[in-house]
All heavy atoms as a GROMACS GRO file, in nm:
protein
  581
    1MET      N    1  -3.692   0.665  -0.589
    1MET     CA    2  -3.590   0.647  -0.487
    1MET      C    3  -3.538   0.504  -0.495
    1MET      O    4  -3.615   0.410  -0.483
    1MET     CB    5  -3.651   0.675  -0.350
    1MET     CG    6  -3.549   0.676  -0.242
    1MET     SD    7  -3.608   0.766  -0.099
    1MET     CE    8  -3.661   0.635   0.004
    2THR      N    9  -3.409   0.488  -0.516
    2THR     CA   10  -3.351   0.354  -0.527
    2THR      C   11  -3.247   0.334  -0.418
    2THR      O   12  -3.168   0.424  -0.390
    2THR     CB   13  -3.285   0.334  -0.664
    2THR    OG1   14  -3.181   0.430  -0.678
    2THR    CG2   15  -3.385   0.350  -0.777
    3ASP      N   16  -3.250   0.219  -0.360
    3ASP     CA   17  -3.148   0.182  -0.263
    3ASP      C   18  -3.050   0.091  -0.333
    3ASP      O   19  -3.086  -0.016  -0.379
    3ASP     CB   20  -3.210   0.108  -0.143
    3ASP     CG   21  -3.293   0.201  -0.056
    3ASP    OD1   22  -3.258   0.320  -0.049
    3ASP    OD2   23  -3.391   0.154   0.003
    4GLN      N   24  -2.927   0.137  -0.342
    4GLN     CA   25  -2.824   0.057  -0.407
    4GLN      C   26  -2.727   0.005  -0.303
    4GLN      O   27  -2.700   0.071  -0.202
    4GLN     CB   28  -2.747   0.140  -0.508
    4GLN     CG   29  -2.826   0.176  -0.630
    4GLN     CD   30  -2.739   0.250  -0.731
    4GLN    OE1   31  -2.631   0.297  -0.698
    4GLN    NE2   32  -2.787   0.259  -0.852
    5ASN      N   33  -2.677  -0.110  -0.329
    5ASN     CA   34  -2.572  -0.167  -0.246
    5ASN      C   35  -2.446  -0.083  -0.268
    5ASN      O   36  -2.410  -0.055  -0.383
    5ASN     CB   37  -2.549  -0.313  -0.287
    5ASN     CG   38  -2.452  -0.384  -0.198
    5ASN    OD1   39  -2.386  -0.322  -0.115
    5ASN    ND2   40  -2.444  -0.514  -0.215
    6PRO      N   41  -2.376  -0.041  -0.162
    6PRO     CA   42  -2.255   0.041  -0.181
    6PRO      C   43  -2.150  -0.027  -0.268
    6PRO      O   44  -2.073   0.039  -0.334
    6PRO     CB   45  -2.202   0.063  -0.040
    6PRO     CG   46  -2.312   0.029   0.052
    6PRO     CD   47  -2.407  -0.060  -0.023
    7ASP      N   48  -2.148  -0.161  -0.269
    7ASP     CA   49  -2.052  -0.231  -0.352
    7ASP      C   50  -2.084  -0.216  -0.500
    7ASP      O   51  -1.997  -0.228  -0.585
    7ASP     CB   52  -2.047  -0.379  -0.315
    7ASP     CG   53  -1.997  -0.401  -0.174
    7ASP    OD1   54  -1.922  -0.314  -0.124
    7ASP    OD2   55  -2.033  -0.503  -0.113
    8GLN      N   56  -2.212  -0.191  -0.534
    8GLN     CA   57  -2.253  -0.178  -0.673
    8GLN      C   58  -2.254  -0.033  -0.718
    8GLN      O   59  -2.265  -0.005  -0.835
    8GLN     CB   60  -2.392  -0.238  -0.691
    8GLN     CG   61  -2.396  -0.386  -0.667
    8GLN     CD   62  -2.538  -0.440  -0.670
    8GLN    OE1   63  -2.634  -0.366  -0.675
    8GLN    NE2   64  -2.550  -0.572  -0.667
    9ASN      N   65  -2.246   0.061  -0.628
    9ASN     CA   66  -2.249   0.203  -0.660
    9ASN      C   67  -2.108   0.250  -0.695
    9ASN      O   68  -2.020   0.252  -0.610
    9ASN     CB   69  -2.306   0.282  -0.542
    9ASN     CG   70  -2.326   0.428  -0.573
    9ASN    OD1   71  -2.290   0.475  -0.680
    9ASN    ND2   72  -2.383   0.501  -0.479
   10PRO      N   73  -2.084   0.295  -0.820
   10PRO     CA   74  -1.948   0.337  -0.856
   10PRO      C   75  -1.904   0.466  -0.787
   10PRO      O   76  -1.786   0.494  -0.780
   10PRO     CB   77  -1.957   0.357  -1.008
   10PRO     CG   78  -2.101   0.377  -1.036
   10PRO     CD   79  -2.177   0.302  -0.930
   11ASP      N   80  -1.998   0.545  -0.734
   11ASP     CA   81  -1.962   0.669  -0.666
   11ASP      C   82  -1.928   0.647  -0.519
   11ASP      O   83  -1.890   0.740  -0.450
   11ASP     CB   84  -2.077   0.770  -0.676
   11ASP     CG   85  -2.102   0.811  -0.819
   11ASP    OD1   86  -2.005   0.812  -0.898
   11ASP    OD2   87  -2.219   0.841  -0.852
   12HIS      N   88  -1.946   0.525  -0.470
   12HIS     CA   89  -1.921   0.496  -0.329
   12HIS      C   90  -1.771   0.501  -0.302
   12HIS      O   91  -1.691   0.440  -0.370
   12HIS     CB   92  -1.975   0.357  -0.295
   12HIS     CG   93  -1.940   0.312  -0.156
   12HIS    ND1   94  -1.997   0.368  -0.045
   12HIS    CD2   95  -1.855   0.217  -0.111
   12HIS    CE1   96  -1.948   0.309   0.063
   12HIS    NE2   97  -1.862   0.218   0.024
   13GLN      N   98  -1.734   0.577  -0.199
   13GLN     CA   99  -1.595   0.586  -0.157
   13GLN      C  100  -1.569   0.485  -0.046
   13GLN      O  101  -1.645   0.479   0.050
   13GLN     CB  102  -1.563   0.727  -0.106
   13GLN     CG  103  -1.571   0.832  -0.212
   13GLN     CD  104  -1.457   0.822  -0.312
   13GLN    OE1  105  -1.347   0.781  -0.276
   13GLN    NE2  106  -1.484   0.855  -0.435
   14ASP      N  107  -1.464   0.409  -0.057
   14ASP     CA  108  -1.430   0.311   0.045
   14ASP      C  109  -1.344   0.380   0.150
   14ASP      O  110  -1.232   0.419   0.124
   14ASP     CB  111  -1.356   0.193  -0.017
   14ASP     CG  112  -1.334   0.081   0.081
   14ASP    OD1  113  -1.393   0.087   0.192
   14ASP    OD2  114  -1.262  -0.012   0.050
   15HIS      N  115  -1.399   0.396   0.270
   15HIS     CA  116  -1.329   0.469   0.375
   15HIS      C  117  -1.261   0.375   0.474
   15HIS      O  118  -1.225   0.416   0.583
   15HIS     CB  119  -1.427   0.560   0.450
   15HIS     CG  120  -1.485   0.666   0.362
   15HIS    ND1  121  -1.413   0.774   0.318
   15HIS    CD2  122  -1.608   0.679   0.308
   15HIS    CE1  123  -1.488   0.850   0.242
   15HIS    NE2  124  -1.608   0.795   0.234
   16ASP      N  125  -1.240   0.250   0.438
   16ASP     CA  126  -1.180   0.153   0.528
   16ASP      C  127  -1.034   0.128   0.495
   16ASP      O  128  -0.979   0.025   0.533
   16ASP     CB  129  -1.258   0.022   0.521
   16ASP     CG  130  -1.399   0.036   0.572
   16ASP    OD1  131  -1.422   0.121   0.660
   16ASP    OD2  132  -1.486  -0.038   0.524
   17LEU      N  133  -0.968   0.219   0.426
   17LEU     CA  134  -0.831   0.198   0.385
   17LEU      C  135  -0.736   0.190   0.505
   17LEU      O  136  -0.652   0.100   0.511
   17LEU     CB  137  -0.785   0.308   0.290
   17LEU     CG  138  -0.643   0.295   0.236
   17LEU    CD1  139  -0.629   0.167   0.155
   17LEU    CD2  140  -0.607   0.414   0.152
   18ILE      N  141  -0.748   0.280   0.601
   18ILE     CA  142  -0.656   0.283   0.715
   18ILE      C  143  -0.670   0.156   0.799
   18ILE      O  144  -0.567   0.092   0.829
   18ILE     CB  145  -0.678   0.410   0.801
   18ILE    CG1  146  -0.653   0.536   0.718
   18ILE    CG2  147  -0.591   0.408   0.926
   18ILE    CD1  148  -0.513   0.548   0.663
   19PRO      N  149  -0.790   0.114   0.838
   19PRO     CA  150  -0.800  -0.011   0.914
   19PRO      C  151  -0.750  -0.132   0.836
   19PRO      O  152  -0.685  -0.221   0.892
   19PRO     CB  153  -0.949  -0.025   0.946
   19PRO     CG  154  -1.005   0.111   0.934
   19PRO     CD  155  -0.921   0.182   0.832
   20ASP      N  156  -0.777  -0.134   0.704
   20ASP     CA  157  -0.728  -0.245   0.621
   20ASP      C  158  -0.575  -0.247   0.618
   20ASP      O  159  -0.512  -0.352   0.626
   20ASP     CB  160  -0.782  -0.234   0.479
   20ASP     CG  161  -0.931  -0.263   0.470
   20ASP    OD1  162  -0.989  -0.313   0.570
   20ASP    OD2  163  -0.990  -0.235   0.364
   21ALA      N  164  -0.515  -0.128   0.604
   21ALA     CA  165  -0.369  -0.119   0.600
   21ALA      C  166  -0.309  -0.160   0.734
   21ALA      O  167  -0.206  -0.229   0.738
   21ALA     CB  168  -0.326   0.023   0.564
   22GLN      N  169  -0.373  -0.120   0.845
   22GLN     CA  170  -0.323  -0.160   0.976
   22GLN      C  171  -0.327  -0.311   0.992
   22GLN      O  172  -0.231  -0.371   1.042
   22GLN     CB  173  -0.405  -0.093   1.087
   22GLN     CG  174  -0.379   0.054   1.100
   22GLN     CD  175  -0.472   0.121   1.200
   22GLN    OE1  176  -0.579   0.070   1.231
   22GLN    NE2  177  -0.431   0.236   1.250
   23ASP      N  178  -0.437  -0.373   0.952
   23ASP     CA  179  -0.448  -0.519   0.961
   23ASP      C  180  -0.342  -0.588   0.874
   23ASP      O  181  -0.283  -0.688   0.915
   23ASP     CB  182  -0.587  -0.566   0.920
   23ASP     CG  183  -0.695  -0.522   1.017
   23ASP    OD1  184  -0.660  -0.490   1.134
   23ASP    OD2  185  -0.813  -0.520   0.978
   24GLU      N  186  -0.320  -0.534   0.754
   24GLU     CA  187  -0.222  -0.592   0.663
   24GLU      C  188  -0.081  -0.582   0.721
   24GLU      O  189  -0.004  -0.678   0.717
   24GLU     CB  190  -0.230  -0.523   0.527
   24GLU     CG  191  -0.160  -0.594   0.417
   24GLU     CD  192  -0.236  -0.717   0.370
   24GLU    OE1  193  -0.352  -0.739   0.408
   24GLU    OE2  194  -0.176  -0.794   0.292
   25VAL      N  195  -0.046  -0.466   0.776
   25VAL     CA  196   0.088  -0.447   0.833
   25VAL      C  197   0.106  -0.536   0.955
   25VAL      O  198   0.212  -0.596   0.974
   25VAL     CB  199   0.112  -0.298   0.866
   25VAL    CG1  200   0.238  -0.279   0.948
   25VAL    CG2  201   0.120  -0.216   0.738
   26LYS      N  202   0.003  -0.549   1.038
   26LYS     CA  203   0.012  -0.639   1.154
   26LYS      C  204   0.035  -0.783   1.109
   26LYS      O  205   0.117  -0.855   1.167
   26LYS     CB  206  -0.115  -0.632   1.238
   26LYS     CG  207  -0.127  -0.504   1.319
   26LYS     CD  208  -0.258  -0.501   1.396
   26LYS     CE  209  -0.279  -0.368   1.464
   26LYS     NZ  210  -0.410  -0.361   1.532
   27GLY      N  211  -0.036  -0.824   1.005
   27GLY     CA  212  -0.016  -0.959   0.952
   27GLY      C  213   0.124  -0.978   0.896
   27GLY      O  214   0.186  -1.083   0.914
   28MET      N  215   0.176  -0.874   0.829
   28MET     CA  216   0.312  -0.882   0.776
   28MET      C  217   0.415  -0.891   0.888
   28MET      O  218   0.514  -0.963   0.876
   28MET     CB  219   0.340  -0.761   0.686
   28MET     CG  220   0.265  -0.764   0.555
   28MET     SD  221   0.266  -0.610   0.461
   28MET     CE  222   0.435  -0.563   0.460
   29MET      N  223   0.391  -0.820   0.998
   29MET     CA  224   0.486  -0.824   1.110
   29MET      C  225   0.481  -0.960   1.180
   29MET      O  226   0.583  -1.009   1.225
   29MET     CB  227   0.455  -0.711   1.209
   29MET     CG  228   0.489  -0.575   1.154
   29MET     SD  229   0.482  -0.435   1.268
   29MET     CE  230   0.347  -0.467   1.374
   30LYS      N  231   0.364  -1.020   1.188
   30LYS     CA  232   0.352  -1.149   1.256
   30LYS      C  233   0.407  -1.263   1.172
   30LYS      O  234   0.475  -1.351   1.222
   30LYS     CB  235   0.205  -1.178   1.289
   30LYS     CG  236   0.151  -1.096   1.403
   30LYS     CD  237   0.007  -1.131   1.433
   30LYS     CE  238  -0.048  -1.042   1.542
   30LYS     NZ  239  -0.191  -1.067   1.566
   31GLN      N  240   0.376  -1.262   1.041
   31GLN     CA  241   0.412  -1.374   0.956
   31GLN      C  242   0.543  -1.356   0.881
   31GLN      O  243   0.595  -1.452   0.825
   31GLN     CB  244   0.300  -1.399   0.855
   31GLN     CG  245   0.170  -1.442   0.918
   31GLN     CD  246   0.060  -1.461   0.816
   31GLN    OE1  247   0.081  -1.448   0.695
   31GLN    NE2  248  -0.059  -1.491   0.864
   32GLY      N  249   0.595  -1.236   0.880
   32GLY     CA  250   0.722  -1.211   0.812
   32GLY      C  251   0.712  -1.236   0.663
   32GLY      O  252   0.616  -1.197   0.598
   33LEU      N  253   0.812  -1.303   0.606
   33LEU     CA  254   0.815  -1.328   0.463
   33LEU      C  255   0.711  -1.430   0.418
   33LEU      O  256   0.691  -1.449   0.298
   33LEU     CB  257   0.954  -1.374   0.420
   33LEU     CG  258   1.061  -1.264   0.421
   33LEU    CD1  259   1.198  -1.322   0.388
   33LEU    CD2  260   1.027  -1.153   0.323
   34GLN      N  261   0.647  -1.498   0.510
   34GLN     CA  262   0.542  -1.594   0.475
   34GLN      C  263   0.413  -1.524   0.434
   34GLN      O  264   0.327  -1.583   0.369
   34GLN     CB  265   0.514  -1.690   0.592
   34GLN     CG  266   0.635  -1.769   0.636
   34GLN     CD  267   0.696  -1.849   0.523
   34GLN    OE1  268   0.626  -1.908   0.443
   34GLN    NE2  269   0.829  -1.849   0.516
   35HIS      N  270   0.396  -1.398   0.473
   35HIS     CA  271   0.275  -1.322   0.439
   35HIS      C  272   0.280  -1.286   0.290
   35HIS      O  273   0.384  -1.246   0.239
   35HIS     CB  274   0.266  -1.196   0.524
   35HIS     CG  275   0.132  -1.133   0.522
   35HIS    ND1  276   0.094  -1.046   0.423
   35HIS    CD2  277   0.026  -1.145   0.606
   35HIS    CE1  278  -0.029  -1.006   0.446
   35HIS    NE2  279  -0.073  -1.064   0.557
   36PRO      N  280   0.168  -1.298   0.220
   36PRO     CA  281   0.170  -1.272   0.075
   36PRO      C  282   0.199  -1.127   0.036
   36PRO      O  283   0.238  -1.102  -0.078
   36PRO     CB  284   0.030  -1.314   0.029
   36PRO     CG  285  -0.053  -1.324   0.150
   36PRO     CD  286   0.039  -1.347   0.266
   37SER      N  287   0.184  -1.031   0.125
   37SER     CA  288   0.209  -0.891   0.091
   37SER      C  289   0.352  -0.846   0.120
   37SER      O  290   0.392  -0.739   0.074
   37SER     CB  291   0.113  -0.800   0.167
   37SER     OG  292  -0.019  -0.820   0.125
   38THR      N  293   0.426  -0.922   0.195
   38THR     CA  294   0.559  -0.877   0.239
   38THR      C  295   0.654  -0.855   0.121
   38THR      O  296   0.716  -0.749   0.110
   38THR     CB  297   0.620  -0.976   0.338
   38THR    OG1  298   0.531  -0.991   0.449
   38THR    CG2  299   0.754  -0.928   0.388
   39LYS      N  300   0.666  -0.952   0.034
   39LYS     CA  301   0.762  -0.940  -0.077
   39LYS      C  302   0.727  -0.827  -0.173
   39LYS      O  303   0.816  -0.750  -0.210
   39LYS     CB  304   0.775  -1.074  -0.149
   39LYS     CG  305   0.844  -1.178  -0.063
   39LYS     CD  306   0.853  -1.312  -0.130
   39LYS     CE  307   0.910  -1.415  -0.033
   39LYS     NZ  308   0.911  -1.549  -0.091
   40PRO      N  309   0.600  -0.810  -0.214
   40PRO     CA  310   0.571  -0.696  -0.302
   40PRO      C  311   0.596  -0.561  -0.236
   40PRO      O  312   0.643  -0.467  -0.300
   40PRO     CB  313   0.423  -0.712  -0.336
   40PRO     CG  314   0.391  -0.854  -0.310
   40PRO     CD  315   0.484  -0.899  -0.204
   41VAL      N  316   0.568  -0.550  -0.106
   41VAL     CA  317   0.590  -0.423  -0.036
   41VAL      C  318   0.740  -0.397  -0.023
   41VAL      O  319   0.786  -0.283  -0.041
   41VAL     CB  320   0.519  -0.422   0.100
   41VAL    CG1  321   0.560  -0.303   0.184
   41VAL    CG2  322   0.368  -0.421   0.081
   42LEU      N  323   0.819  -0.498   0.006
   42LEU     CA  324   0.964  -0.480   0.014
   42LEU      C  325   1.022  -0.444  -0.123
   42LEU      O  326   1.115  -0.362  -0.132
   42LEU     CB  327   1.031  -0.606   0.069
   42LEU     CG  328   1.009  -0.633   0.217
   42LEU    CD1  329   1.074  -0.766   0.257
   42LEU    CD2  330   1.062  -0.521   0.303
   43THR      N  331   0.969  -0.504  -0.228
   43THR     CA  332   1.014  -0.470  -0.363
   43THR      C  333   0.980  -0.325  -0.396
   43THR      O  334   1.064  -0.252  -0.451
   43THR     CB  335   0.948  -0.564  -0.466
   43THR    OG1  336   0.982  -0.699  -0.433
   43THR    CG2  337   0.993  -0.533  -0.606
   44GLY      N  338   0.859  -0.282  -0.360
   44GLY     CA  339   0.821  -0.143  -0.382
   44GLY      C  340   0.909  -0.047  -0.303
   44GLY      O  341   0.947   0.060  -0.352
   45ALA      N  342   0.945  -0.086  -0.180
   45ALA     CA  343   1.033  -0.003  -0.099
   45ALA      C  344   1.172   0.008  -0.162
   45ALA      O  345   1.231   0.117  -0.166
   45ALA     CB  346   1.044  -0.061   0.042
   46ALA      N  347   1.223  -0.102  -0.214
   46ALA     CA  348   1.355  -0.100  -0.277
   46ALA      C  349   1.355  -0.014  -0.404
   46ALA      O  350   1.446   0.067  -0.426
   46ALA     CB  351   1.400  -0.242  -0.311
   47ILE      N  352   1.252  -0.029  -0.485
   47ILE     CA  353   1.242   0.053  -0.607
   47ILE      C  354   1.228   0.200  -0.571
   47ILE      O  355   1.293   0.286  -0.630
   47ILE     CB  356   1.124   0.005  -0.694
   47ILE    CG1  357   1.154  -0.134  -0.750
   47ILE    CG2  358   1.095   0.104  -0.806
   47ILE    CD1  359   1.036  -0.201  -0.817
   48GLY      N  360   1.147   0.230  -0.471
   48GLY     CA  361   1.132   0.369  -0.427
   48GLY      C  362   1.261   0.428  -0.375
   48GLY      O  363   1.292   0.545  -0.399
   49ALA      N  364   1.340   0.347  -0.303
   49ALA     CA  365   1.468   0.396  -0.250
   49ALA      C  366   1.565   0.426  -0.364
   49ALA      O  367   1.636   0.528  -0.360
   49ALA     CB  368   1.527   0.293  -0.155
   50VAL      N  369   1.568   0.340  -0.465
   50VAL     CA  370   1.658   0.364  -0.579
   50VAL      C  371   1.616   0.491  -0.654
   50VAL      O  372   1.699   0.576  -0.685
   50VAL     CB  373   1.659   0.242  -0.674
   50VAL    CG1  374   1.730   0.274  -0.804
   50VAL    CG2  375   1.725   0.123  -0.605
   51VAL      N  376   1.486   0.504  -0.679
   51VAL     CA  377   1.437   0.623  -0.750
   51VAL      C  378   1.461   0.748  -0.665
   51VAL      O  379   1.502   0.852  -0.717
   51VAL     CB  380   1.288   0.607  -0.786
   51VAL    CG1  381   1.230   0.737  -0.837
   51VAL    CG2  382   1.270   0.496  -0.888
   52GLY      N  383   1.440   0.737  -0.534
   52GLY     CA  384   1.464   0.850  -0.446
   52GLY      C  385   1.610   0.890  -0.442
   52GLY      O  386   1.643   1.008  -0.426
   53GLY      N  387   1.699   0.794  -0.456
   53GLY     CA  388   1.842   0.824  -0.459
   53GLY      C  389   1.885   0.891  -0.588
   53GLY      O  390   1.982   0.967  -0.590
   54ILE      N  391   1.812   0.863  -0.696
   54ILE     CA  392   1.848   0.920  -0.826
   54ILE      C  393   1.794   1.063  -0.840
   54ILE      O  394   1.863   1.150  -0.894
   54ILE     CB  395   1.792   0.831  -0.940
   54ILE    CG1  396   1.865   0.696  -0.939
   54ILE    CG2  397   1.805   0.899  -1.075
   54ILE    CD1  398   1.805   0.594  -1.033
   55LEU      N  399   1.674   1.087  -0.791
   55LEU     CA  400   1.613   1.219  -0.806
   55LEU      C  401   1.686   1.322  -0.719
   55LEU      O  402   1.725   1.292  -0.607
   55LEU     CB  403   1.466   1.214  -0.767
   55LEU     CG  404   1.377   1.130  -0.858
   55LEU    CD1  405   1.236   1.122  -0.803
   55LEU    CD2  406   1.375   1.188  -0.998
   56PRO      N  407   1.701   1.444  -0.769
   56PRO     CA  408   1.780   1.544  -0.696
   56PRO      C  409   1.713   1.598  -0.570
   56PRO      O  410   1.781   1.633  -0.476
   56PRO     CB  411   1.800   1.655  -0.798
   56PRO     CG  412   1.692   1.638  -0.897
   56PRO     CD  413   1.658   1.492  -0.900
   57VAL      N  414   1.582   1.607  -0.566
   57VAL     CA  415   1.514   1.669  -0.452
   57VAL      C  416   1.475   1.567  -0.346
   57VAL      O  417   1.478   1.594  -0.227
   57VAL     CB  418   1.389   1.747  -0.500
   57VAL    CG1  419   1.313   1.807  -0.384
   57VAL    CG2  420   1.429   1.853  -0.600
   58VAL      N  421   1.441   1.446  -0.389
   58VAL     CA  422   1.392   1.342  -0.299
   58VAL      C  423   1.510   1.255  -0.255
   58VAL      O  424   1.592   1.214  -0.336
   58VAL     CB  425   1.288   1.254  -0.372
   58VAL    CG1  426   1.233   1.148  -0.280
   58VAL    CG2  427   1.176   1.340  -0.427
   59SER      N  428   1.518   1.227  -0.125
   59SER     CA  429   1.625   1.140  -0.076
   59SER      C  430   1.576   0.996  -0.072
   59SER      O  431   1.457   0.968  -0.084
   59SER     CB  432   1.671   1.186   0.063
   59SER     OG  433   1.565   1.171   0.155
   60TRP      N  434   1.667   0.902  -0.051
   60TRP     CA  435   1.629   0.761  -0.056
   60TRP      C  436   1.532   0.721   0.055
   60TRP      O  437   1.445   0.637   0.030
   60TRP     CB  438   1.752   0.670  -0.060
   60TRP     CG  439   1.833   0.666   0.066
   60TRP    CD1  440   1.940   0.742   0.097
   60TRP    CD2  441   1.809   0.582   0.178
   60TRP    NE1  442   1.985   0.712   0.222
   60TRP    CE2  443   1.907   0.612   0.274
   60TRP    CE3  444   1.716   0.484   0.208
   60TRP    CZ2  445   1.913   0.549   0.398
   60TRP    CZ3  446   1.723   0.419   0.330
   60TRP    CH2  447   1.820   0.452   0.423
   61PRO      N  448   1.538   0.776   0.178
   61PRO     CA  449   1.438   0.735   0.277
   61PRO      C  450   1.296   0.774   0.238
   61PRO      O  451   1.201   0.698   0.262
   61PRO     CB  452   1.480   0.806   0.406
   61PRO     CG  453   1.624   0.839   0.388
   61PRO     CD  454   1.642   0.861   0.241
   62ILE      N  455   1.280   0.891   0.178
   62ILE     CA  456   1.147   0.933   0.134
   62ILE      C  457   1.100   0.842   0.021
   62ILE      O  458   0.984   0.801   0.017
   62ILE     CB  459   1.148   1.081   0.090
   62ILE    CG1  460   1.178   1.170   0.210
   62ILE    CG2  461   1.017   1.120   0.024
   62ILE    CD1  462   1.202   1.314   0.176
   63GLY      N  463   1.188   0.809  -0.070
   63GLY     CA  464   1.153   0.717  -0.178
   63GLY      C  465   1.119   0.579  -0.126
   63GLY      O  466   1.026   0.514  -0.176
   64LEU      N  467   1.190   0.533  -0.025
   64LEU     CA  468   1.163   0.402   0.035
   64LEU      C  469   1.022   0.399   0.094
   64LEU      O  470   0.945   0.306   0.068
   64LEU     CB  471   1.266   0.373   0.144
   64LEU     CG  472   1.258   0.236   0.209
   64LEU    CD1  473   1.396   0.175   0.215
   64LEU    CD2  474   1.201   0.248   0.348
   65VAL      N  475   0.988   0.500   0.171
   65VAL     CA  476   0.855   0.505   0.233
   65VAL      C  477   0.746   0.519   0.127
   65VAL      O  478   0.642   0.452   0.134
   65VAL     CB  479   0.849   0.620   0.336
   65VAL    CG1  480   0.707   0.641   0.385
   65VAL    CG2  481   0.942   0.592   0.453
   66ALA      N  482   0.771   0.603   0.028
   66ALA     CA  483   0.672   0.623  -0.077
   66ALA      C  484   0.652   0.495  -0.158
   66ALA      O  485   0.538   0.457  -0.191
   66ALA     CB  486   0.714   0.737  -0.168
   67GLY      N  487   0.760   0.427  -0.190
   67GLY     CA  488   0.750   0.302  -0.266
   67GLY      C  489   0.678   0.193  -0.188
   67GLY      O  490   0.593   0.121  -0.242
   68ALA      N  491   0.708   0.180  -0.060
   68ALA     CA  492   0.641   0.082   0.023
   68ALA      C  493   0.493   0.116   0.038
   68ALA      O  494   0.406   0.028   0.032
   68ALA     CB  495   0.707   0.072   0.160
   69GLY      N  496   0.464   0.244   0.058
   69GLY     CA  497   0.325   0.286   0.072
   69GLY      C  498   0.245   0.262  -0.054
   69GLY      O  499   0.130   0.215  -0.049
   70PHE      N  500   0.304   0.290  -0.169
   70PHE     CA  501   0.235   0.267  -0.296
   70PHE      C  502   0.211   0.118  -0.319
   70PHE      O  503   0.102   0.078  -0.360
   70PHE     CB  504   0.316   0.326  -0.412
   70PHE     CG  505   0.251   0.306  -0.545
   70PHE    CD1  506   0.141   0.381  -0.581
   70PHE    CD2  507   0.300   0.212  -0.634
   70PHE    CE1  508   0.079   0.362  -0.704
   70PHE    CE2  509   0.240   0.192  -0.757
   70PHE     CZ  510   0.129   0.268  -0.793
   71ALA      N  511   0.311   0.036  -0.290
   71ALA     CA  512   0.294  -0.109  -0.309
   71ALA      C  513   0.187  -0.164  -0.214
   71ALA      O  514   0.107  -0.249  -0.254
   71ALA     CB  515   0.428  -0.180  -0.287
   72LEU      N  516   0.185  -0.117  -0.091
   72LEU     CA  517   0.082  -0.161   0.004
   72LEU      C  518  -0.056  -0.117  -0.044
   72LEU      O  519  -0.151  -0.195  -0.038
   72LEU     CB  520   0.110  -0.107   0.144
   72LEU     CG  521   0.011  -0.147   0.253
   72LEU    CD1  522   0.010  -0.298   0.270
   72LEU    CD2  523   0.046  -0.078   0.384
   73TYR      N  524  -0.067   0.006  -0.091
   73TYR     CA  525  -0.195   0.054  -0.143
   73TYR      C  526  -0.243  -0.031  -0.260
   73TYR      O  527  -0.360  -0.067  -0.267
   73TYR     CB  528  -0.183   0.200  -0.186
   73TYR     CG  529  -0.309   0.253  -0.248
   73TYR    CD1  530  -0.418   0.290  -0.169
   73TYR    CD2  531  -0.323   0.264  -0.385
   73TYR    CE1  532  -0.534   0.338  -0.224
   73TYR    CE2  533  -0.439   0.311  -0.442
   73TYR     CZ  534  -0.544   0.347  -0.362
   73TYR     OH  535  -0.661   0.393  -0.419
   74LYS      N  536  -0.153  -0.065  -0.351
   74LYS     CA  537  -0.191  -0.146  -0.466
   74LYS      C  538  -0.229  -0.288  -0.424
   74LYS      O  539  -0.308  -0.353  -0.492
   74LYS     CB  540  -0.078  -0.150  -0.570
   74LYS     CG  541  -0.053  -0.017  -0.639
   74LYS     CD  542  -0.176   0.041  -0.703
   74LYS     CE  543  -0.214  -0.034  -0.828
   74LYS     NZ  544  -0.334   0.021  -0.895
   75ARG      N  545  -0.173  -0.338  -0.314
   75ARG     CA  546  -0.214  -0.469  -0.262
   75ARG      C  547  -0.354  -0.463  -0.204
   75ARG      O  548  -0.431  -0.557  -0.216
   75ARG     CB  549  -0.117  -0.519  -0.156
   75ARG     CG  550   0.018  -0.560  -0.204
   75ARG     CD  551   0.019  -0.686  -0.281
   75ARG     NE  552  -0.023  -0.798  -0.195
   75ARG     CZ  553  -0.039  -0.921  -0.239
   75ARG    NH1  554  -0.016  -0.949  -0.365
   75ARG    NH2  555  -0.077  -1.017  -0.159
   76LEU      N  556  -0.387  -0.351  -0.140
   76LEU     CA  557  -0.518  -0.338  -0.076
   76LEU      C  558  -0.627  -0.299  -0.174
   76LEU      O  559  -0.741  -0.342  -0.160
   76LEU     CB  560  -0.511  -0.233   0.036
   76LEU     CG  561  -0.420  -0.268   0.154
   76LEU    CD1  562  -0.409  -0.150   0.248
   76LEU    CD2  563  -0.473  -0.390   0.227
   77ARG      N  564  -0.595  -0.214  -0.270
   77ARG     CA  565  -0.694  -0.165  -0.366
   77ARG      C  566  -0.640  -0.185  -0.508
   77ARG      O  567  -0.584  -0.094  -0.567
   77ARG     CB  568  -0.722  -0.015  -0.345
   77ARG     CG  569  -0.769   0.021  -0.208
   77ARG     CD  570  -0.908  -0.034  -0.181
   77ARG     NE  571  -0.957   0.007  -0.052
   77ARG     CZ  572  -0.955  -0.069   0.057
   77ARG    NH1  573  -0.903  -0.190   0.053
   77ARG    NH2  574  -1.004  -0.025   0.170
   78PRO      N  575  -0.655  -0.304  -0.562
   78PRO     CA  576  -0.599  -0.331  -0.697
   78PRO      C  577  -0.666  -0.255  -0.807
   78PRO      O  578  -0.767  -0.206  -0.808
   78PRO     CB  579  -0.620  -0.479  -0.717
   78PRO     CG  580  -0.703  -0.529  -0.607
   78PRO     CD  581  -0.716  -0.421  -0.505
   0.00000   0.00000   0.00000
């Protein structure tokens, strides 16, 4: 029987994504463009909106949200 640190166990699932994302968004709202995550998330939103506008089924608002969400996820879990 071995006790492993969850950080060292590759099978460990990190279930703190939602609280981390909430903290990150709150920080972005308070600090605006001074926050280190704001510019990458806005860039992801812009790219998602352009791709959403090009694709026939997806509209630009869905692409904007998806792009921002993906960029935020990549900031939290590189």
